[in-house]
Structure formats: structure tokens, C-alpha cells
C-alpha positions as a Markdown table, in Angstrom:
| # | Residue | x | y | z |
|---|---|---|---|---|
| 1 | Met | 0.1 | -0.1 | 0.4 |
| 2 | His | 1.6 | 3.7 | -0.8 |
| 3 | Glu | 3.1 | 5.8 | 2.6 |
| 4 | Ile | 0.2 | 9.1 | 1.7 |
| 5 | Ser | 1.1 | 12.1 | 1.9 |
| 6 | Ile | -0.5 | 14.9 | 1.7 |
| 7 | Ser | 1.1 | 18.6 | 2.1 |
| 8 | Gln | 0.0 | 20.7 | 5.3 |
| 9 | Gln | 0.7 | 23.4 | 3.5 |
| 10 | Leu | -1.6 | 23.1 | 0.6 |
| 11 | Val | -4.3 | 21.7 | 2.9 |
| 12 | Asp | -3.4 | 24.9 | 5.0 |
| 13 | Ala | -4.4 | 27.0 | 1.9 |
| 14 | Ile | -7.1 | 25.4 | 0.8 |
| 15 | Val | -8.9 | 26.1 | 4.2 |
| 16 | Ser | -8.0 | 29.8 | 3.9 |
| 17 | Arg | -9.5 | 29.9 | 0.1 |
| 18 | Leu | -12.7 | 27.7 | 0.5 |
| 19 | Gly | -13.0 | 27.9 | 4.6 |
| 20 | Arg | -12.7 | 24.4 | 5.2 |
| 21 | Leu | -12.1 | 21.0 | 4.0 |
| 22 | Pro | -13.4 | 18.8 | 3.0 |
| 23 | Arg | -15.7 | 19.7 | -0.4 |
| 24 | His | -18.2 | 16.7 | 0.5 |
| 25 | Val | -19.2 | 16.6 | 3.9 |
| 26 | Thr | -22.0 | 14.1 | 3.2 |
| 27 | Leu | -21.7 | 12.4 | -0.1 |
| 28 | Asp | -25.8 | 11.5 | -0.7 |
| 29 | Ala | -25.5 | 7.5 | -2.1 |
| 30 | Ser | -28.4 | 8.1 | -4.2 |
| 31 | Lys | -26.9 | 10.6 | -6.8 |
| 32 | Thr | -23.1 | 9.0 | -5.9 |
| 33 | Ala | -21.6 | 6.7 | -8.3 |
| 34 | Leu | -18.3 | 4.5 | -7.7 |
| 35 | Val | -16.3 | 4.5 | -10.7 |
| 36 | Val | -13.3 | 1.5 | -10.8 |
| 37 | Ile | -11.0 | 2.6 | -13.2 |
| 38 | Asp | -9.3 | -0.2 | -15.1 |
| 39 | Met | -8.5 | -2.5 | -12.5 |
| 40 | Gln | -7.8 | -5.5 | -15.4 |
| 41 | Asn | -5.4 | -8.3 | -15.5 |
| 42 | Val | -2.7 | -6.1 | -18.0 |
| 43 | Phe | -1.8 | -3.6 | -14.9 |
| 44 | Met | -2.5 | -6.0 | -12.4 |
| 45 | Leu | -0.9 | -9.5 | -13.0 |
| 46 | Pro | 2.8 | -10.7 | -12.0 |
| 47 | Gly | 4.8 | -10.4 | -15.2 |
| 48 | Met | 2.1 | -7.4 | -17.2 |
| 49 | Pro | 3.8 | -5.3 | -19.7 |
| 50 | Val | 2.1 | -2.3 | -17.2 |
| 51 | Glu | 2.0 | -3.6 | -13.9 |
| 52 | Val | 1.2 | -1.7 | -10.9 |
| 53 | Pro | 2.3 | -3.8 | -8.0 |
| 54 | Ala | 0.2 | -1.9 | -5.7 |
| 55 | Ala | -2.8 | -2.1 | -7.7 |
| 56 | Arg | -3.4 | -5.9 | -6.1 |
| 57 | Glu | -2.9 | -4.2 | -2.8 |
| 58 | Ile | -6.5 | -2.0 | -3.5 |
| 59 | Val | -8.4 | -4.5 | -4.2 |
| 60 | Pro | -9.7 | -5.3 | -0.3 |
| 61 | Asn | -10.8 | -1.2 | 0.0 |
| 62 | Ile | -12.4 | -1.0 | -3.9 |
| 63 | Asn | -14.5 | -3.9 | -2.8 |
| 64 | Arg | -15.4 | -2.7 | 0.1 |
| 65 | Leu | -16.2 | 0.9 | -1.2 |
| 66 | Ala | -18.1 | -1.3 | -4.2 |
| 67 | Ala | -20.3 | -3.0 | -1.2 |
| 68 | Ala | -21.0 | 0.3 | 1.2 |
| 69 | Met | -22.2 | 1.9 | -2.1 |
| 70 | Arg | -25.0 | -0.8 | -2.8 |
| 71 | Glu | -26.2 | -0.9 | 0.3 |
| 72 | Ala | -26.3 | 2.4 | 0.7 |
| 73 | Gly | -28.7 | 3.1 | -2.9 |
| 74 | Gly | -25.5 | 4.1 | -5.0 |
| 75 | Lys | -24.0 | 3.0 | -8.8 |
| 76 | Val | -20.8 | 1.3 | -8.9 |
| 77 | Ile | -19.0 | 1.2 | -12.5 |
| 78 | Trp | -16.2 | -0.5 | -13.9 |
| 79 | Val | -14.4 | 0.8 | -16.2 |
| 80 | Lys | -12.3 | -0.6 | -18.7 |
| 81 | Met | -9.4 | 0.7 | -21.1 |
| 82 | Thr | -9.6 | -0.7 | -24.5 |
| 83 | Leu | -7.2 | 0.6 | -27.4 |
| 84 | Glu | -9.4 | -1.4 | -30.0 |
| 85 | Gly | -9.7 | 0.7 | -33.3 |
| 86 | Gln | -7.2 | 3.6 | -31.9 |
| 87 | Ser | -4.1 | 2.9 | -33.9 |
| 88 | Asn | -4.6 | 5.8 | -36.4 |
| 89 | Val | -6.8 | 7.9 | -34.7 |
| 90 | Trp | -4.9 | 7.8 | -31.2 |
| 91 | Ser | -1.1 | 8.1 | -32.9 |
| 92 | Val | 0.2 | 9.6 | -30.9 |
| 93 | Leu | 0.4 | 7.6 | -28.1 |
| 94 | Phe | 1.0 | 4.6 | -30.8 |
| 95 | Asp | 3.5 | 6.1 | -32.9 |
| 96 | Cys | 5.8 | 8.1 | -30.2 |
| 97 | Asp | 5.0 | 6.0 | -27.2 |
| 98 | Pro | 4.9 | 2.8 | -28.2 |
| 99 | Asn | 4.1 | -0.5 | -26.4 |
| 100 | Pro | 3.0 | -3.6 | -28.8 |
| 101 | Ala | 2.8 | -6.2 | -25.5 |
| 102 | Ala | 0.8 | -3.6 | -23.6 |
| 103 | Phe | -1.3 | -2.4 | -26.3 |
| 104 | Glu | -2.2 | -6.2 | -27.3 |
| 105 | Gln | -3.2 | -6.7 | -23.8 |
| 106 | Met | -5.9 | -3.9 | -24.0 |
| 107 | Met | -7.6 | -5.3 | -26.7 |
| 108 | Pro | -11.1 | -6.8 | -26.0 |
| 109 | Gly | -10.4 | -11.1 | -26.1 |
| 110 | Ser | -7.5 | -11.0 | -24.0 |
| 111 | His | -6.3 | -11.9 | -21.4 |
| 112 | Gly | -5.0 | -8.2 | -19.8 |
| 113 | Phe | -8.6 | -6.8 | -20.7 |
| 114 | Glu | -10.9 | -8.5 | -18.3 |
| 115 | Leu | -11.0 | -7.2 | -15.1 |
| 116 | His | -8.5 | -8.9 | -12.1 |
| 117 | Ala | -11.0 | -11.7 | -10.9 |
| 118 | Asp | -10.2 | -10.7 | -7.3 |
| 119 | Leu | -13.0 | -8.1 | -7.6 |
| 120 | Asp | -16.4 | -8.1 | -6.3 |
| 121 | Val | -18.2 | -7.4 | -9.5 |
| 122 | Arg | -22.0 | -7.7 | -9.3 |
| 123 | Pro | -24.9 | -8.6 | -11.9 |
| 124 | Glu | -26.5 | -4.8 | -11.1 |
| 125 | Asp | -23.2 | -3.5 | -11.5 |
| 126 | Ile | -22.2 | -1.8 | -15.0 |
| 127 | Ile | -19.7 | -2.3 | -17.0 |
| 128 | Leu | -17.9 | 0.7 | -19.7 |
| 129 | Glu | -15.1 | 0.5 | -22.0 |
| 130 | Lys | -12.9 | 3.8 | -22.6 |
| 131 | Asn | -10.7 | 4.6 | -24.8 |
| 132 | Arg | -9.2 | 7.2 | -23.8 |
| 133 | Phe | -6.6 | 8.0 | -20.3 |
| 134 | Ser | -9.7 | 9.6 | -19.1 |
| 135 | Ala | -13.2 | 8.1 | -19.4 |
| 136 | Phe | -15.0 | 11.3 | -19.2 |
| 137 | Ile | -13.2 | 13.5 | -21.8 |
| 138 | Gln | -15.6 | 13.6 | -25.3 |
| 139 | Gly | -16.0 | 10.5 | -27.0 |
| 140 | Ala | -14.1 | 8.3 | -24.7 |
| 141 | Ser | -16.7 | 6.8 | -23.0 |
| 142 | Asp | -20.2 | 6.3 | -22.4 |
| 143 | Ile | -20.2 | 7.4 | -18.8 |
| 144 | Asp | -21.5 | 10.5 | -18.1 |
| 145 | Arg | -24.5 | 10.0 | -20.6 |
| 146 | Val | -24.9 | 7.3 | -18.2 |
| 147 | Leu | -24.0 | 8.8 | -14.7 |
| 148 | Arg | -26.5 | 11.9 | -15.7 |
| 149 | Ala | -29.5 | 9.1 | -16.9 |
| 150 | Ala | -29.2 | 7.8 | -13.5 |
| 151 | Gly | -29.3 | 11.4 | -12.0 |
| 152 | Ile | -25.6 | 11.1 | -10.3 |
| 153 | Asp | -23.7 | 14.3 | -9.6 |
| 154 | Thr | -21.1 | 12.9 | -7.6 |
| 155 | Ile | -18.6 | 10.2 | -8.4 |
| 156 | Val | -15.8 | 8.2 | -5.5 |
| 157 | Val | -12.8 | 7.7 | -8.2 |
| 158 | Thr | -10.7 | 4.7 | -7.7 |
| 159 | Gly | -7.7 | 2.3 | -9.5 |
| 160 | Thr | -5.2 | 2.3 | -11.2 |
| 161 | Leu | -3.0 | 4.1 | -12.1 |
| 162 | Thr | -3.2 | 6.9 | -10.2 |
| 163 | Asn | -1.8 | 9.7 | -12.0 |
| 164 | Ile | -2.7 | 9.3 | -15.2 |
| 165 | Cys | -6.4 | 7.0 | -16.5 |
| 166 | Cys | -7.5 | 8.2 | -12.6 |
| 167 | Glu | -6.2 | 11.6 | -12.8 |
| 168 | Ser | -7.3 | 12.3 | -15.7 |
| 169 | Ser | -10.7 | 10.7 | -15.2 |
| 170 | Ala | -11.3 | 13.0 | -11.9 |
| 171 | Arg | -10.3 | 16.2 | -13.4 |
| 172 | Asp | -12.3 | 15.7 | -16.4 |
| 173 | Ala | -15.6 | 15.3 | -14.5 |
| 174 | Met | -14.6 | 18.0 | -12.4 |
| 175 | Met | -14.7 | 20.0 | -15.1 |
| 176 | Leu | -18.1 | 18.9 | -16.2 |
| 177 | Asn | -19.5 | 19.8 | -13.1 |
| 178 | Tyr | -19.7 | 16.6 | -11.5 |
| 179 | Lys | -18.5 | 16.6 | -7.5 |
| 180 | Val | -15.3 | 14.2 | -7.3 |
| 181 | Val | -13.3 | 11.9 | -4.6 |
| 182 | Leu | -10.4 | 10.4 | -5.8 |
| 183 | Val | -9.7 | 7.8 | -2.6 |
| 184 | Ser | -6.1 | 8.1 | -1.4 |
| 185 | Asp | -6.0 | 4.3 | 0.3 |
| 186 | Ala | -8.0 | 2.9 | -3.2 |
| 187 | Asn | -5.7 | 4.1 | -6.2 |
| 188 | Ala | -2.5 | 2.8 | -7.1 |
| 189 | Ala | 0.8 | 3.9 | -9.2 |
| 190 | Ile | 4.0 | 2.8 | -10.1 |
| 191 | Thr | 5.9 | 5.0 | -7.3 |
| 192 | Asp | 4.7 | 6.8 | -3.7 |
| 193 | Ala | 6.2 | 9.4 | -5.3 |
| 194 | Glu | 3.9 | 9.8 | -8.1 |
| 195 | His | 0.7 | 8.6 | -6.0 |
| 196 | Asn | 1.1 | 11.4 | -3.7 |
| 197 | Ala | 1.4 | 14.2 | -6.7 |
| 198 | Ala | -2.0 | 13.3 | -8.0 |
| 199 | Leu | -3.5 | 13.6 | -4.8 |
| 200 | Asn | -2.1 | 16.6 | -3.8 |
| 201 | Thr | -2.9 | 18.2 | -7.3 |
| 202 | Val | -6.3 | 16.7 | -7.3 |
| 203 | Leu | -6.9 | 18.6 | -3.5 |
| 204 | Phe | -5.4 | 21.6 | -4.8 |
| 205 | Ala | -8.0 | 22.3 | -7.5 |
| 206 | Phe | -10.8 | 19.6 | -8.6 |
| 207 | Gly | -11.4 | 17.4 | -5.2 |
| 208 | Asp | -11.4 | 15.6 | -2.1 |
| 209 | Val | -9.0 | 12.6 | -1.5 |
| 210 | Pro | -10.0 | 10.6 | 1.2 |
| 211 | Thr | -9.1 | 7.2 | 3.0 |
| 212 | Thr | -11.8 | 4.4 | 2.4 |
| 213 | Asp | -13.2 | 3.8 | 5.6 |
| 214 | Asp | -14.1 | 7.9 | 5.5 |
| 215 | Val | -15.7 | 8.1 | 2.4 |
| 216 | Ile | -18.1 | 5.0 | 3.6 |
| 217 | Gly | -18.3 | 7.0 | 7.1 |
| 218 | Arg | -19.9 | 10.1 | 4.9 |
| 219 | Leu | -22.2 | 7.8 | 3.0 |
| 220 | Thr | -26.0 | 9.1 | 3.2 |
| 221 | Ser | -28.4 | 6.1 | 2.9 |
| 222 | Ser | -30.8 | 6.8 | 0.4 |
| 223 | Lys | -33.2 | 4.2 | 1.5 |
| 224 | Ser | -32.4 | 4.9 | 5.4 |
| 225 | Gly | -31.3 | 9.2 | 4.7 |
| 226 | Arg | -28.6 | 8.2 | 7.6 |
| 227 | Val | -25.0 | 8.2 | 7.3 |
| 228 | Arg | -23.4 | 5.3 | 7.6 |
| 229 | Ala | -21.4 | 4.9 | 11.1 |
| 230 | Asp | -19.5 | 2.1 | 10.2 |
| 231 | Ala | -16.0 | 4.0 | 9.6 |
| 232 | Thr | -13.1 | 4.6 | 11.6 |
| 233 | Ser | -12.3 | 8.2 | 12.0 |
| 234 | Gly | -9.3 | 10.1 | 10.6 |
| 235 | Ala | -8.6 | 13.6 | 8.6 |
| 236 | Leu | -11.7 | 14.2 | 5.9 |
| 237 | Ile | -9.7 | 15.7 | 3.5 |
């Protein structure tokens, strides 16, 4: 698991600017979706061309968040990266930063494309595909349409890599007017430095970066109207 480091200077500056942290004190489950980014074998399994070892460590937290979100009446969305049909329209990636082994494992039908077996994916969940780092950039996926149709205005982002697909999705979602929570111990990067750089950037301008326990504690059940009370206390940022 990553050693999380949030700049106290940054926290103080945000509190001075906004008057508070977190931005989103409670999360109305009826308007909230857990968005799980790229927890596929290509990033998860030992020996895969884009293996992120820390991604295996966050599976229990993602499963806990998914269970809490369903129980409270929220949505769970699993997003998978695909590069099918993208070689010509995204030539700047294929030509300038080539990784043929990784690209092959991001094609539908490959073992790398599938979600990791330890993830608790349920029949009522939604599975989407994206063809860019950000799920929310124009034309990358159907996620914006799906969320708006369900009345969702808040997303809780988890997955890998923190500083690429997760951060990109979080940034774009906020700029599409979603409330954004990037879970600090349910995202994974290659290094602690990369992970923490993304957390601090998101906290600065795009959303909150609380822990799994904090997120569960903020969830307001659409069924009971009450805030869940089974989380440990912590710094709610």
C-alpha cells in the first residue's frame, strides 16, 4: 500500500481559500457512483507489460467501497481500458510512445483486458469501456451519459494508475460539473511519489482525497437517509 503524504501547506492554503475541508462533507448515495478505473489483468497480474504491483493491494478497499455503495443505494461502475481501433486516431500514443505488448493486452478478447478475478463485480453493476486515459473526455466512453441518466452528480474514483487514468478522469469529471472524490488508499501508481503528486494536485483544485474509511463514513443512505456510522475517524480531506 502506498505511504500517503498530503502537504499540510496545501491543506492550510485550501482551508484559507475555501473556509473548510473536505469540500463534500456527506455523499448522498442516491446521487453517487463508485467509478473503478482500469483494474484489469494487464495492470494487475505479475509479469504483465504494465504491471502495477500496488494495484493488487487496493482490491480489498475497492471491494469494501463497492459493497458500501450498493448497500447505501449508490451505483458501482467498472471502467475498462481498450485500444481497439485506436491505432490511427490516437497515433501520438501508438507512434510516439509505443508499447506493443501492452497494447495487445488492452484489446477485447485478451486476458489482459479482463477485470481482475479478485474484484467483487456484481450483476447489478455497470461495466463500461473507455479508449482514452480519461473516461470523461469527449468520445472516450459513455460514462457521462450513463451517470446523468441515473441522476448522478458525485463520483468516487478508485483504480489505477492514480496519476494517469484516475487523475485524468477526476479532472475532467470535475470540469463537467461532477463532485469528485479520489480515494487516497484505493488508487495505485508505480511509486509513492507519483501517487502522492496526483493526490495533492486533485486536492488543490478538483476534489477531495479521503481514505476508504472516510468515504464510507460520509455515505448517506438513500434508503434510510442516515449517514453510515461504521467507519473509523480520520482526516476528512
